C-alpha positions in Angstrom: -2.8 5.3 16.1 -2.5 7.5 13.1 -4.7 7.1 10.0 -3.0 5.9 6.8 -3.8 7.8 3.6 -2.1 7.1 0.3 -3.1 9.0 -2.8 -3.9 6.8 -5.8 -2.0 7.0 -9.1 -2.7 5.5 -12.5 -1.1 2.2 -11.4 -1.7 2.2 -7.6 -4.9 2.4 -5.6 -5.9 5.0 -3.1 -5.7 3.8 0.4 -7.7 5.3 3.3 -7.5 3.7 6.7 -9.2 5.4 9.7 -8.0 4.0 13.0 -10.8 5.6 15.0 -13.7 3.8 13.3 -11.9 0.8 11.8 -12.9 1.7 8.2 -10.4 0.9 5.5 -10.7 1.3 1.8 -8.6 0.3 -1.2 -9.9 1.8 -4.5 -8.6 2.1 -8.0 -6.2 0.1 -10.1 -3.4 -1.9 -8.7 -0.4 -2.7 -10.8 2.5 -0.8 -9.2 6.0 -1.5 -10.4 7.0 -2.7 -7.0 3.8 -4.1 -5.4 5.5 -5.5 -2.3 7.2 -2.1 -1.6 3.9 -0.3 -2.2 1.8 -2.6 0.0 4.2 -3.2 2.9 3.2 0.0 4.9 -0.4 -1.0 4.3 0.0 -4.5 5.6 2.1 -3.2 8.6 -0.6 -0.7 9.4 -3.2 -3.4 9.5 -1.0 -5.7 11.6 -0.5 -2.8 14.1 -4.2 -2.0 14.1 -5.1 -5.6 14.8 -2.6 -5.8 17.7 -3.4 -2.5 19.3 -7.0 -1.6 18.6 -10.2 -3.5 19.5 -12.5 -1.7 17.1 -14.2 -3.9 14.5 -12.4 -3.8 11.1 -14.4 -3.1 7.9 -12.4 -3.2 4.7 -13.9 -2.1 1.4 -12.0 -3.2 -1.7 -13.0 -1.6 -5.1 -10.2 -2.5 -7.4 -11.0 -2.2 -11.1 -7.9 -4.1 -12.3 -4.9 -5.7 -10.5 -1.9 -7.7 -11.6 -0.7 -11.0 -10.3 1.7 -9.4 -7.8 -1.2 -7.4 -6.3 -3.3 -10.5 -6.2 -0.7 -12.3 -4.1 -0.6 -9.4 -1.7 -4.4 -9.2 -1.5 -4.4 -12.9 -0.6 -1.9 -12.3 2.1 -4.1 -9.5 3.4 -7.2 -11.7 3.4 -5.2 -14.5 5.2 -4.2 -12.0 7.9 -7.8 -10.9 8.3 -9.0 -14.5 8.3 -6.7 -15.3 11.1 -7.9 -12.3 13.1 -11.6 -13.4 12.5 -10.8 -17.0 13.5 -9.5 -15.5 16.8 -12.8 -13.8 17.5 -12.1 -10.4 15.9 -15.0 -8.7 14.1 -13.8 -8.3 10.6 -15.7 -7.7 7.4 -14.6 -7.4 3.8 -16.8 -5.9 1.1 -15.5 -6.6 -2.4 -17.1 -4.1 -4.8 -17.1 -4.6 -8.5 -18.9 -3.0 -11.5 -21.7 -5.3 -12.7 -20.0 -5.6 -16.1 -16.6 -6.4 -14.7 -16.8 -10.2 -14.6 -13.1 -10.7 -13.9 -13.3 -8.6 -10.7 -16.4 -10.5 -9.7 -14.8 -13.9 -10.3 -11.7 -12.8 -8.4 -13.8 -11.7 -5.5 -15.6 -15.0 -5.5 -12.3 -16.9 -5.5 -11.0 -14.8 -2.5 -14.2 -15.4 -0.7 -13.9 -19.2 -1.2 -10.6 -19.1 0.6 -12.1 -17.7 3.8 -14.1 -19.5 6.5 -14.4 -17.1 9.4 -14.1 -13.8 7.7 -17.3 -12.1 6.7 -16.7 -11.6 3.0 -19.4 -9.9 1.0 -19.6 -9.2 -2.8 -21.4 -6.1 -4.0 -21.9 -5.2 -7.6 -22.8 -1.7 -8.8 -23.9 -0.1 -12.0 -23.3 3.2 -13.7 -26.2 5.0 -11.9 
């Protein structure tokens, strides 16, 4: 399976998914004009990974800002990962946020509350 690399822009996050080690990252801001179109290859890549690979999956999300369309897609992503974890798959999500970004922290907490089987960790960081 090939890696998935998408360069970030002002309104869309950078995506880096490595099939060999199961490390995935979504970083930046997420308010693309067509969020469904932007994220469809990402969701498909994860579906394919879950179906064909046995490697544990580790997703790091570090999104400074995202709009409601991106929020819905992230929830769909977490639902997909929750289902995989409920089936016994090793899946971890690390939701990173700047310590002063209360909105990102609250969103991470809300996403975490929606999961039962998924290992969902919140990490804050400062300017250091």
